[in-house]
N, C-alpha and C positions, 0 to 999 in steps of 0.2 A: 235252330242252329246248334251245331256241336261245338263245345268249348275247344279252344285251341286253334280254330280257324281264324286267320287274320282278317281284319275288316277290309283289307285291300283286295282280297281274293276269296270272298265267301263261297260256300258250297251249299247247295240245296239237295235234299234227298226226300224221297217219299216217306212221310211219317205214317207208316202202316204197321199193322200187326199181321204178320203172316200166320196163317192157320192151315194146318193139314189135318184131315180127319181120315183115318183108315179104320179097318175092322178092329185093329189092336190098340191104336193110340189116337188121342187128340193132342196136337202139338201147336203151341203158339210161341212166336218169337218176335221180339221188337227191339229196336235200338233204344237204350235209355239215355236220354239227353242230359247234358251237364247241369242244366237248371234243376231238373228233378233230383239228380244225384246230390247237388249242393243243398237242396231243401231237406233231404233225408238226413244230412249231417248236422243240421242246425247251425250252431255258432262255430264249429270247428271245420277245418278244410275237409272236403270230401276225399276219401282215399282213392276214389275212382276218377278224379279229375286232375290231370297233370298238363301243364302247358308245354307244348312242343318248343324246343329250343333251337338255336341256330345250328348247333353241332349234332343234335339228335332231334329230328323233326317229328318223332313219333309221339303218340298220345294213347291213353287207354280208350279202347272202343268197347263199350259195354252193351251186352245183350241180356234181356230178361227172357228166360226160357221156362215155359210151363208145359209139363207133360202129364197127361192123364193116361194111365195104363188101363185099357178096357179089356185086355186079354185075360185068359184063365191061367197065365203063367207070369212069372216075374220078368222084368226087363232091366237092363243095365247099360251104362256107358261110362267111359273114363274121359276125364278132361283132356288128357294127352292125345286122344284120338280125334278131337274136334279140330276143325281147320277153317280158316278164313282166307279166301283167295281174292286178291285184287290185281287184275292184270296178270303179269307173270310172277308176282310175289305171293308166297304162301306164308301165313302167320299161324302160330299155335298159341294155345291158351296160356295164361298166367294163373297159377293157383294162388290161394290165399296167402301161403307162406312167402311166395315171390313178391306179391304186392306189399306185404308187410316189410320185407327186406328193402324194397325201394324206399319206403318212408323212413326206415331206420337210418338211411344214409343221408337224409336231408337235414342239414344243420339248422334250417330256419323253422322247423316244426318242433313245438314244445313236447316234452316227454309225456305229459298228461294227455295232450291231443293225440299222440301216437297210440296211447293205450285205448282211447275212445275210438280211434280209427280202426284199430285191431278188432274191436268188438263189432263194428259195422261190417268189416270184411267178413268176419266169422258168420255173421247173421245172413249175409246176402250171397256170398260166393259159394258155388257148388263145391263140395269136397272133391278130392281127386277121383274117387269112384262113387258113382251114383247108382243105387239100387232102388227100383220102383216095384213094389209088390203088386200082385194082381189087384185090380180095382184101386190102386194107389195113385197119388198125385204128388209131383215134385215141382217146386218152383225155386229158381235161383238165378244168379248172374253168372255169365260166362264172359271173361275179360281177355282181350287181346291187346298187345302193345303193337301198334301199327301206325302207319301214316295214312290218314284219311284221303281218299281219292278226290280229285277236283272235278272229275267227270268219269263217265263209264259206270261201272258197277262193282259191287263186292258180293261175294257169294259165301254163305256160311254153310258148312257141311256138318251134319249131326248123325253119326252112326249109332244105332241102338241095337243091342243084342237082345233078342227075344228067346225063342225056344230052339233056335238053330245055331250052327257053328259060324255062320256068316252074319254080319250085321245088316240091317236094313238102313240104307243111307238116305237121309232126308236133306234136301237142298233148298236154301232160302236165298233169293237174290234181291239186293237193294240197289236200285239205280241212282246215280248222282248226276247233277248238271251244275255248271257254273251259273251264278245269278247274273 
């Protein structure tokens, strides 16, 4: 179960790791659940778990992305180019700075916890531009501020620039159903 879903209207989704293997890349992507995010943070609040509120029903949707570049050339992508689509709504990534800014505005979080949360964000969230050398591997979190669907599906789009002027766009779809 993803954190922030109310117990009166829970959501179920397939807990799968999507994998795509091409001549150039091995890509794996999965949703990182709130329980895992909270375990990583230990005794402080997870910087990736926010409870949706009445006036703002959005929450952080966190994906772990792992890319192995098997090509003989470098590859890259930028966080701003990644997209999450749910129905008619499109969502774009939050970078580490934006996530830290959210927590700076929360009065109920201690300063020492904010510092530790910042280190967790820096360790896990991809930087704004990701470069993957030939035969290199990159692993990190991609974070969206979105409202989780109650049914239907959400699709994550990952454009990767290789040796051409146009990116190869990889698509990962996660189906949802009401319990």
